Steps between C-alpha positions, in 0.01 A plus 500: 500500500694301763492673841622195705683578830835331556499244780708622797642199676585483858866521601671173615495634866194693620309610794184322615249438774321177587170499694311223646132461413262300714251327286204294626658163454879590499766767493642663191807708438518779249826660400524836309835603361578847382702697241768743654251782475250314721255388221380141543683267248367157575281313728513153629224295715563178682228294679620305795422132528460446142636221285741650242286410198157597629255688277472782740885557486482476124241776467674716755826478300314587179338804669813627660688457179242701314502768764888516508533538123219772487706694768817466309320638176397813722144408584393697808443274790164651590362414159584131544339464840168664536 
């Protein structure tokens, strides 16, 4: 039995908020965009003062891509961060 949920992709233009995070050695920026009904649809994270191809940046991109796709498939945010 196949009970897969369809992926709800974000619209081309969407609302979002960016916050600054103060980490021990640098700053980071996290952006959360939302569907029209207010549910989070995707998340981005950027470390300041990084080289574009750093290993930290790559792992952050992988984690945020995973999180964003899970949100688009209807996974509740609270079950992903806990």
